[in-house]
N, C-alpha and C positions, 0 to 999 in steps of 0.2 A: 504494500500500500504506500501511496505517496505520503511523505511526512509534511503535515501542514505547519508551516513556520509560524511562530508567535508573532503577531503584528508588533512593530517597533514601539507603538505607544503603550504596549502592555508590559514593557520591561524597562528597567533603568540599570545603568552600570552599577554593580556592587550592591544592588538592593533586591530583596525578595519580591516576587510578584505581588504577594498579598499586602506589601507595604506601599504599593503604588496606588494613588487616588485616580479616579476617572475624571479626565478633563471634561467640563461641560460640553454638550453638543454645539453650543453657540458661545465659544470662549471669547472673552473680552480682554484685550491687553490692558485696558484701564483697570479692570478688576484684578488682573494678575499682578499689575504694578502695586496696587493697594495691598495685596497679600504680601508682596515682597517687603513693603515698608513696615507692615505689621511684624513680620519675622525679624526685620532689622531692629525694631524697638524691643521685641521680646528677648532677643539673643545678644544684641550688641554687635552683631556681625556687620562688616562693611556691606554697602548696598549690593555690590556685585556678587558677594557671597550669599546674601539673602536671596537674590534672584536665582542663583544657581540651585539653592536649596528648594525653592518653589518649583523650578523646572524639573528637578529630579523627583520631586513628589509626584509629578504627573507622568513620569516615565521618560523624560528627555535628559540627555546628558548635560546640557547647559542651557542658559537663558537664550542665547541667540538661536538655538535650534527650535525652542518653543516659540519664540517670537516669529521666526520665519514660517512656521506651520500655521500659526494663527493668521498672519497677514496673507499667506497664500490662500488659506481657506476663504478669507473675505473677498479676495480677488476672484476666486473660482465662483463663489456665490453671485458676485456682481455680473460676471460674464454669462453664467448659466441662466440668470434671470432675464437676460436680454432675448432669449429664445431665438437665437440666430439659426437659420438653416445651414446646411452643409456648405452650399455655394457662397453664402454671405460670409460665413466665418473664414473660409479659405480665401476669399477676395481680400478680407481685412488682413489675413496672414501674409498674403503675397504683397500687399501694400505696406507691410511693416507696421500695421496699426493694431495688431492683436497682441496679447501677452506672449512672451517667450516661454518655452518649456521650463526654463530655469526659474521663471517668476512664480510658477504654480506647482512644481513637482513636490515641494515640501508639503502640500495639502494631502498627499497620500498618507501622511501620518496623522491626519485630522481624526478626532474621535467620532465625528458624525459620518456614518457610511454613505449618506446622500452626498456629502461634500466629496468624499473619496471617489464615488461613482461619477459625479459631474467632472471632477478633475481628470479622470481617465477619458471621459467623453471629449474633453478639450484636447487632451494629449493624443487622442486618435488622429487629430489634424495637426498638432503642434510638436509632436515628439521629435527629438533629435537623438544622436548617438549618446550624448551625455545623460539623457533621461532613461535609457534602456534599463540600466540596472535597477533603478527604483521601480519601474513598471514590472520587472520580473519579480521583485519582492511582493508587489501587489497581487500577483497571481496566487499567493498563499494567504490572501486576506480571509478573515473569518466569515465574511458575508458572501454568499454565493454570487449574487448579481454583480458585486464589485469584482470578484475573481473573473467572471465572464467578460466584463468590460476591459479588465486588464489584458486578458488573452486577446481580445479583439484589437485593443490599442497597439499591441505588439505585432499582431499578425497581419492586419490590414495595411497593405502597402499603397493601395490606390488613393487613400486620403492624405498621404504625406507629401510634403513639398519635395522630398527626395527619399528614396527607399532606405529603410534601415539596413545597414550592411551586415549586422550581426547574424550569424547562423543560429537559429533559435529552435531547430527541431528538437534538440535535447531538452528544451523547456516544455515544449508542447506534448511530446510523447507521453511522459508520466501523467500529465493532466488528462489527456485523452483517455488513458487507460484507467485512471484511479479516482478522479475527482468524484465526490458523492452526488453532485448535481448534474443531471443529464444535459442541461443547457450549456454548462461549462464544458463538458466533454465534447458536445457537438461543435462549440466554438473553437475548441482546440483542433478538431478535425479540419475545419475550414482554414485554420491558420497553417496547418501542416501542408495543405495543398499549395500554399503560396511560398513554401520553402523549396529549395532544391531537393529533388527526390533522393532518398538513400535507403539502404536496406533496413535500417532501424525503423524509419517511418512506415515503410511498406509492411514490415512485420507487425507493427502496432495496429495499422489499419486492418490487416487481415485478421488479427485477433478480435478487434472490435466487431467486424462483420459477423463473426461466429459467436461471440460471447457477450457483447454488451447487452444489458438487460432492457434497454429502451429501443423500440423499433425505429425511431427517427435517427438515433445515433448510428444504428446498424445501416440504415439506408444511406445516410451521409457518408459513412465510412466506405461503403461499397462504391459509391460514386467517386470518392477521393482516390480509392485504390486504383480504379480504372485509369484515372488521370495520371497517377504516379507511375503506372505501368505503360503509359503512352498509348492507351487504348481509347482515349476520349479527347474532347476538345481541351485546349488550354484553359486555365482558370479565368472565368469572366464574372465571378460574383457568387457562384454557388447555384445549386439547383433550386428551382421554384418550390416554395413551401405553401 
């Protein structure tokens, strides 16, 4: 079975998981700064040390990491609230008027799964090579729909300004075989189709055709396997559903 990694917000360096507080779903830097000043008054620590203590209380290594996550979450919420369609967002991206991937990728550590999901929806169009590792981590998110969007953001090359050059079959194969949510497995199959074919991915697809418990995953895998064996058309977006 695939090991589901603990989401970064759930751990802190040198602290037990049960000692980490849950950051509010709508965190406020103003409130967090107030908490830091209270810690400073109670302990006599310098402000920077009090801020680090507050950040570690919420599972972050330091205050700048916590601050980046909160600010990135606010930016993601702002842009997702604009309800831009695919073409509109990509037009803004190509004109240099959209956020950069580096502006929002920290939101993948946000406590609100909706923000993480929306962040990945934006990264589907804005991702660059520097953001790949963070999106790979998000494929182990505890929330199924967030994992599915992470797989899509990695695998879908058509929405990117330039194709991600990383070979990602090794990421998609264990997800396609073992993720407990069938929609995530199906998304991983679609992502495998967009990778260079190799024996590992063909073997995984053949296994899914025979053994996956969901009929739509088996159907998708059979279609993908034909493509990987050169027996069908090149990838154009997947079969109709």
